C-alpha positions in Angstrom: 155.7 -104.6 220.9 154.6 -108.0 222.2 151.6 -108.4 224.5 153.6 -109.2 227.6 155.7 -106.1 227.1 152.6 -103.9 226.7 151.2 -105.2 230.0 154.5 -104.5 231.8 154.7 -101.0 230.3 151.2 -100.3 231.5 151.9 -101.5 235.0 155.0 -99.3 235.1 153.1 -96.3 233.8 150.3 -96.9 236.4 152.9 -97.1 239.2 154.6 -93.9 238.1 151.2 -92.1 237.9 150.6 -93.0 241.6 153.7 -91.1 242.7 153.1 -87.6 243.9 156.3 -86.6 242.1 159.6 -88.1 241.1 160.9 -86.9 244.5 158.8 -89.6 246.0 160.9 -92.2 244.2 163.9 -92.0 246.6 163.4 -94.6 249.3 165.3 -97.4 247.5 168.4 -95.2 247.9 168.0 -94.7 251.6 169.1 -97.0 254.4 166.4 -99.1 256.0 166.9 -97.2 259.3 166.3 -93.9 257.5 163.2 -95.1 255.8 161.7 -96.4 259.1 162.5 -93.1 260.7 161.0 -91.1 257.8 157.7 -93.0 258.1 157.6 -92.8 261.9 157.7 -96.6 262.4 159.7 -99.1 264.4 161.7 -101.9 262.6 161.3 -104.4 265.4 157.7 -103.7 266.6 156.2 -102.4 263.4 153.0 -100.4 263.5 150.2 -100.7 266.0 146.9 -102.1 264.6 145.3 -98.7 264.9 148.2 -96.9 263.1 148.2 -99.7 260.4 144.4 -99.2 259.8 144.8 -95.4 259.6 147.6 -95.6 257.1 145.9 -98.3 255.1 142.8 -96.1 254.8 144.9 -93.0 254.0 147.5 -94.5 251.7 146.0 -97.8 250.4 147.1 -101.3 251.2 150.7 -102.4 250.8 150.1 -104.8 248.0 151.2 -105.2 244.4 148.7 -105.3 241.5 148.3 -108.8 240.2 150.1 -109.2 236.9 148.0 -110.4 234.0 149.0 -114.0 233.3 150.0 -114.9 229.8 148.3 -118.0 228.5 150.3 -121.0 227.4 149.0 -120.4 223.8 150.3 -116.7 223.8 153.7 -117.9 225.1 153.9 -120.5 222.3 153.0 -117.9 219.7 155.7 -115.5 220.9 
């Protein structure tokens, strides 16, 4: 397995470990309206600052982990 593939595999494993269960991995199959309703949000107004802060503290920030960059030398070696 190449270095870049190992990093992607690790990121995937980390993301899966953060799921409470596989049942949590369902929102991509739902309509956007159903997801908004499920999370008690509003698609045009979004969350209030207070609610966003509460959810951010409870659930973590809505951001992706930065992917490790492959150096030019490693890309040339591959």
